[in-house]
Legacy VTK file of the C-alpha trace (Angstrom):
# vtk DataFile Version 3.0
C-alpha trace
ASCII
DATASET POLYDATA
POINTS 95 float
33.221 20.924 -0.503
29.810 18.982 -0.706
28.581 15.436 -1.099
26.289 14.114 -3.186
24.575 11.709 -1.189
24.155 14.065 1.754
21.075 13.869 3.621
22.144 15.964 6.266
23.098 19.170 4.252
21.608 18.803 1.046
24.060 19.891 -1.958
21.666 22.431 -3.157
22.099 24.066 -0.002
25.792 24.081 -0.202
25.453 25.594 -3.504
22.948 28.413 -2.579
25.285 29.443 0.358
28.672 29.718 -1.679
26.071 31.750 -4.612
25.469 34.401 -1.984
29.145 34.331 -0.911
29.881 35.075 -4.589
27.170 37.619 -4.807
28.928 39.358 -1.784
32.115 39.155 -3.711
33.495 36.889 -1.469
35.504 33.620 -3.014
33.817 30.405 -2.326
34.600 26.726 -3.992
31.967 23.827 -4.017
33.937 20.257 -4.816
31.399 17.611 -5.377
32.093 13.870 -4.091
29.605 11.517 -5.970
28.547 8.513 -4.196
29.165 9.680 -0.299
27.090 11.021 2.596
27.644 13.400 4.907
31.556 14.490 5.974
32.019 12.055 2.740
30.932 8.937 5.197
30.678 5.932 3.020
27.602 4.617 5.140
24.602 6.150 3.452
22.141 4.709 5.854
23.545 6.754 8.735
24.918 9.589 8.362
24.595 10.816 11.691
26.441 8.181 13.678
29.946 6.556 13.185
31.141 8.594 10.178
33.163 6.048 8.211
34.832 8.981 5.457
36.239 7.453 1.810
40.280 7.647 2.620
40.778 8.626 -0.886
38.227 11.204 -1.041
38.870 12.640 2.498
42.692 12.712 1.433
41.404 15.051 -2.263
39.119 17.087 -0.269
42.053 18.186 2.341
44.489 18.771 -0.653
41.670 20.963 -2.618
41.240 22.695 0.861
45.235 23.652 1.409
45.353 24.681 -2.256
42.436 26.981 -1.826
44.220 28.530 1.051
47.578 29.065 -0.461
45.608 30.503 -3.324
44.473 33.207 -0.907
48.037 33.405 0.834
47.030 31.490 3.751
49.506 29.098 5.089
47.559 25.993 6.637
48.917 24.690 9.983
50.263 21.206 9.715
48.029 18.561 11.274
48.753 17.934 14.998
49.190 14.222 15.967
47.032 12.379 18.145
47.410 12.526 21.357
49.537 15.803 21.393
48.141 19.225 21.913
48.601 22.122 19.526
51.108 25.001 20.664
49.256 28.402 21.472
51.334 29.907 18.312
49.856 26.935 16.125
47.499 29.492 13.844
47.379 29.632 10.257
49.478 32.786 9.043
49.552 35.048 6.240
52.981 35.435 4.898
LINES 1 96
95 0 1 2 3 4 5 6 7 8 9 10 11 12 13 14 15 16 17 18 19 20 21 22 23 24 25 26 27 28 29 30 31 32 33 34 35 36 37 38 39 40 41 42 43 44 45 46 47 48 49 50 51 52 53 54 55 56 57 58 59 60 61 62 63 64 65 66 67 68 69 70 71 72 73 74 75 76 77 78 79 80 81 82 83 84 85 86 87 88 89 90 91 92 93 94
């Protein structure tokens, strides 16, 4: 995932990292999200403080991550509700 206006991790760096992984025969995918900054924040002036992610883009990126993991036979762990602790057995698994 990369944000088009990210000033913390420039898009070219994310793509170069993915290209190196592919050269090493590791599957990698880079999704581009235009108009948002680091961690999909909508506040392009402050990409280091309180992150305000775009909710639609955040949901879309999470869906893409789940699909990528499932395509590699990993079963993602469901999110833990706030205020609870994950159990010791809550690890991503391979079927």
